[in-house]
Every structure is written in structure tokens, then in C-alpha cells.
C-alpha positions in Angstrom: -13.1 -20.0 6.7 -14.7 -22.5 4.4 -17.9 -22.2 2.5 -20.3 -19.7 3.8 -22.7 -22.3 5.3 -23.2 -26.0 4.8 -26.7 -27.5 4.0 -27.9 -30.9 4.3 -28.7 -32.1 0.9 -31.8 -34.1 0.1 -32.5 -36.0 -3.0 -33.8 -32.9 -5.0 -31.0 -31.0 -3.9 -28.4 -33.6 -4.6 -29.3 -33.6 -8.3 -28.2 -29.9 -8.6 -25.0 -30.5 -6.8 -22.6 -30.5 -9.8 -24.2 -27.4 -11.1 -23.6 -25.7 -7.7 -19.9 -26.6 -7.7 -19.5 -25.7 -11.2 -21.0 -22.2 -10.6 -18.7 -21.8 -7.7 -15.6 -22.6 -9.8 -16.8 -20.0 -12.3 -17.0 -17.5 -9.8 -13.6 -18.3 -8.4 -12.1 -18.1 -12.0 -13.8 -14.8 -12.5 -12.4 -13.3 -9.4 -8.9 -14.4 -10.0 -9.0 -12.8 -13.5 -10.2 -9.6 -12.0 -7.3 -9.5 -9.6 -4.7 -10.3 -12.2 -6.1 -7.7 -14.6 -6.1 -5.1 -11.7 -2.6 -5.9 -10.7 -1.5 -5.3 -14.3 -3.1 -1.9 -14.4 -1.1 -0.9 -11.2 2.2 -1.9 -12.7 4.4 1.3 -13.1 3.7 2.9 -16.4 1.2 0.2 -17.8 -2.0 2.3 -17.2 -0.4 5.5 -18.5 1.0 3.8 -21.6 -2.1 2.0 -22.4 -4.9 4.3 -21.6 -3.2 8.0 -20.8 -0.9 8.1 -23.7 -2.6 8.9 -26.9 0.6 8.6 -28.9 1.4 5.4 -30.5 4.7 3.5 -30.2 5.6 4.4 -33.8 4.9 8.1 -33.1 7.0 8.0 -30.0 9.9 6.0 -31.4 11.5 6.5 -34.8 13.8 3.5 -34.4 14.4 0.9 -31.7 13.4 2.2 -28.5 16.2 1.4 -26.5 18.6 2.4 -29.1 16.7 5.7 -29.5 16.5 6.5 -25.5 20.3 5.8 -25.2 21.1 8.2 -28.2 23.0 5.5 -30.1 22.0 7.0 -33.5 22.8 9.6 -35.9 20.1 12.3 -36.0 20.9 13.5 -39.5 20.0 9.9 -41.0 17.2 8.9 -38.6 13.5 9.2 -39.5 11.4 12.2 -38.0 14.6 14.4 -37.3 14.9 17.5 -39.2 17.6 20.2 -39.3 16.7 23.4 -37.6 16.6 26.3 -40.0 19.8 28.7 -39.4 17.4 31.6 -38.1 16.3 29.4 -35.2 19.8 28.1 -34.2 22.2 31.1 -35.0 23.6 29.0 -38.0 24.5 26.0 -35.9 23.7 22.6 -37.5 21.4 21.0 -34.8 18.4 18.5 -35.1 15.1 17.9 -33.4 12.2 15.7 -33.7 9.9 17.1 -36.3 7.0 18.2 -34.0 9.4 19.8 -31.5 11.2 21.7 -34.4 7.8 23.1 -35.5 7.0 24.0 -31.9 10.2 25.7 -31.2 9.8 27.6 -34.4 6.4 29.0 -33.0 8.0 29.7 -29.7 11.0 31.7 -31.1 8.7 33.6 -33.6 6.3 34.6 -30.9 9.4 35.9 -28.8 10.6 37.7 -31.7 7.4 39.5 -32.2 7.4 40.7 -28.7 11.1 42.0 -29.4 12.5 39.3 -27.0 15.7 37.6 -28.5 15.6 33.8 -28.5 17.3 31.2 -30.3 18.5 27.5 -30.0 21.9 27.0 -28.8 22.0 23.1 -28.9 19.5 20.5 -29.4 19.9 16.8 -30.1 23.2 15.1 -29.0 24.1 11.5 -29.7 25.6 8.9 -27.3 29.0 9.5 -29.2 28.7 13.3 -28.9 27.7 13.2 -25.2 30.6 10.9 -24.4 33.0 13.2 -26.0 31.8 16.0 -23.8 31.8 13.9 -20.7 35.1 12.3 -21.3 37.0 15.3 -22.0 35.7 17.0 -18.7 36.3 13.9 -16.7 40.0 13.8 -18.0 40.4 17.5 -17.6 41.0 18.2 -21.2 38.0 20.5 -21.1 36.8 22.4 -18.1 33.1 22.3 -16.7 31.9 25.6 -15.7 35.4 27.0 -15.5 36.7 24.3 -13.4 39.2 21.5 -14.2 37.7 18.6 -12.4 40.6 16.2 -12.8 42.9 18.8 -11.0 40.4 19.5 -8.5 39.2 15.9 -7.6 41.4 13.0 -7.4 38.7 10.7 -6.1 36.6 9.5 -9.0 33.2 9.6 -7.1 33.7 13.3 -6.1 34.8 14.0 -9.5 31.6 12.4 -11.2 29.4 14.2 -8.6 31.0 17.5 -9.6 30.6 16.8 -13.3 26.9 15.7 -12.8 26.2 19.1 -11.5 25.9 20.4 -15.3 26.5 17.4 -17.5 24.7 14.1 -18.1 26.3 10.8 -18.3 26.1 9.2 -21.9 23.0 7.4 -22.2 21.1 9.5 -19.6 20.8 12.7 -21.4 17.4 14.0 -22.4 19.3 15.7 -25.5 19.4 12.2 -26.9 15.8 12.2 -27.6 15.5 15.4 -29.8 13.0 16.8 -27.3 14.9 19.3 -25.4 16.8 22.5 -26.3 19.3 24.6 -24.7 18.3 28.5 -25.3 20.6 31.4 -25.8 23.5 30.7 -23.3 24.5 28.0 -20.8 26.5 30.6 -18.8 24.4 31.1 -15.5 25.4 34.7 -15.1 23.6 35.4 -18.5 20.3 34.7 -16.8 20.7 36.7 -13.7 20.9 40.2 -15.4 20.0 42.3 -18.4 18.8 40.3 -21.6 18.6 37.0 -19.7 16.2 38.4 -17.0 14.0 39.6 -19.9 14.1 36.3 -21.8 13.4 34.1 -18.5 10.4 36.4 -17.6 8.9 35.9 -21.2 9.6 32.3 -21.2 7.9 31.7 -17.8 4.8 33.5 -19.2 4.6 31.9 -22.5 6.7 28.8 -23.1 4.0 26.5 -21.7 1.4 27.4 -24.3 3.8 26.0 -27.0 4.4 23.0 -24.8 7.8 23.7 -23.3 8.6 23.2 -19.6 11.8 24.1 -17.9 13.6 20.7 -17.3 15.7 21.6 -14.3 14.0 24.6 -12.3 15.5 25.7 -8.9 14.5 24.3 -5.5 14.8 20.6 -6.3 16.3 18.5 -3.7 18.6 16.2 -5.9 20.3 16.1 -9.3 21.6 18.8 -11.8 22.0 22.3 -10.9 19.4 24.8 -11.9 19.6 25.3 -15.6 17.5 28.3 -17.0 18.4 27.6 -20.4 17.2 23.8 -20.7 13.6 23.4 -21.8 11.7 20.3 -22.8 8.7 19.7 -25.2 6.3 18.1 -22.7 4.0 16.3 -25.2 6.7 14.0 -26.6 9.4 14.0 -23.6 7.0 12.9 -20.7 5.6 9.7 -22.1 9.2 8.7 -23.0 10.4 9.3 -19.4 7.1 8.1 -17.6 6.4 5.0 -19.7 9.5 3.7 -21.2 13.0 4.9 -19.7 12.9 3.1 -16.4 11.6 -0.2 -17.8 14.2 -0.3 -20.8 17.4 1.2 -19.6 19.2 -0.7 -16.8 22.5 0.0 -15.0 24.5 -2.2 -17.1 23.6 -0.2 -20.1 25.6 2.7 -18.7 29.1 1.7 -19.9 31.7 2.8 -22.4 32.8 6.1 -20.9 35.2 7.5 -18.2 33.8 6.8 -14.5 30.9 4.6 -15.9 31.2 2.1 -12.9 31.0 5.2 -10.4 27.8 6.6 -12.2 26.3 3.0 -12.0 26.9 3.0 -8.2 25.1 6.6 -7.9 21.5 7.1 -7.7 21.5 7.9 -11.3 17.8 7.4 -12.0 16.4 8.9 -8.9 18.5 12.1 -8.8 19.2 12.6 -12.5 17.2 11.1 -15.0 14.2 11.5 -13.1 15.1 14.5 -11.3 13.1 16.9 -13.5 10.3 19.3 -13.2 7.1 17.5 -12.1 5.3 18.5 -15.3 7.8 16.2 -17.2 7.5 13.0 -14.9 
């Protein structure tokens, strides 16, 4: 279809023709700009980053964003990371982002006030730390949940899938960010009886008010197994995942560890990195 209608221009009308055409061009330009702006707003993460996330880029990233998300840094020498007090970590040397450390401190104090034992078993892990864990389990030098995967699986794809039940590939772990903690025990049996049941009931009732969400709850279709011990500080970890990780990290970045070529062929983003509780996506 052309213009809405045609008119036969007389002398008086012809004198305004230039203005009419100019006006139409301006209107078309405005429409195009509106379409372009609308398209930008619908790009994944753009609207949330610009309008939904109140944290500035500097607040989210203590160093270069990609370096940070991949865990290629030392938390003990990086801005906004603090060593957890011994009373919160059972004497282990482990680091968290400052706001996360403060929140987990309040969480643990509240639990102790209710006579519920709670402590941080592990927190930030660098890329190198995660690679050492991954490689030792892949090679069979270390067991994974009591299983020697190198002896059990000759096929590298089957071995990676089994390893990914409870371990993250280097560069994909939420523990790189200093936002996530493992609490009390990583033994599933602990959480099925006695003290573990009491702790879990308390966490389900109270952890949310301190900003923490269980990262890998049961009844997910894909990804890591149920991890009742793994809790994430949502105010910081959610914008990191939602607005940045998918845009900055590519398959080619997953390299330098045993089985990396297999992991790159797997649905590493859909099943594992993004396979978390809905409240963290």
C-alpha cells in the first residue's frame, strides 16, 4: 500500500507540498527510532540491567567482569573480598564478597540464637582451585561422592556427565563469584536425618529473609543433583547470572582442564550454569 490517499493539488496546495513531504519524513524517522529503541529493550538482559538492577557495574564487579565471572583471580588480593571470621567457617580460610560475608554472619548468628548449628564449609573458589578439584576427580586421583569415575567410565562423555552431577567445570562454578556458600556438610546423608533435618527446616524458614536461596533444589529437570548445602546470596548473584554471564562467557572460554572439549559439547549453559532455582535466574 502507498500513501493513504492521493489528492489533486491546486496552486494553493502545491505551495505546501514541500512541508507535507518533510513532515512525512520526520514521522517515518520517529517511527524507525521507536522500533529500534523497542528492539534494544527486548534484548536479553538489557532491560533488566538498565532499569531493573539498581546495582552499578562497579558494585557488581570488583575487577574485569569476564575475569571475575571465570574465577581467574585470587580472592585474598581482590577488592571487596574478605576473610570470613573463624567462628563462621570453623577455622577454615575462606573468602566472600563483603556484603555476602555480612549477610551470612547475620544468618549464622540467628541460627545459633535458635540453637541451630550452622557454619560455612566452603565459599569462594578460584578457577585454579576448581580446576584442581575437577582434574583430580576426572583422572581418578580423587573420588567423587565415593566413586572413582576414571575406573567406572572409560568414555570421556559419560565420565564428564557423572562428574557434573556434583562438581562444576572450571569457569562455570558459582563459587567463583564469592556469592555462594556450602553449609555444614556436602554429604547428602547428613541432610536426610538428625541434625541435618533440623538445620534444613530452619534454613527453609529463615534463610530467605537474609537474602539466601538454595541454588540446586530438588525436582529440577536437568543439571546438578540436589545440593541441600549450597546456598546463594540472591541480591548479588542474580544480576551476575541474569545480566552478564551468558553475554560474556562463550564455549571457547571453557578450556584448560581435562575433558574441556566434552564439556563444550554438552548443554553447559542450559543444564548447569542456568540450571538453578528460579529465584536466582
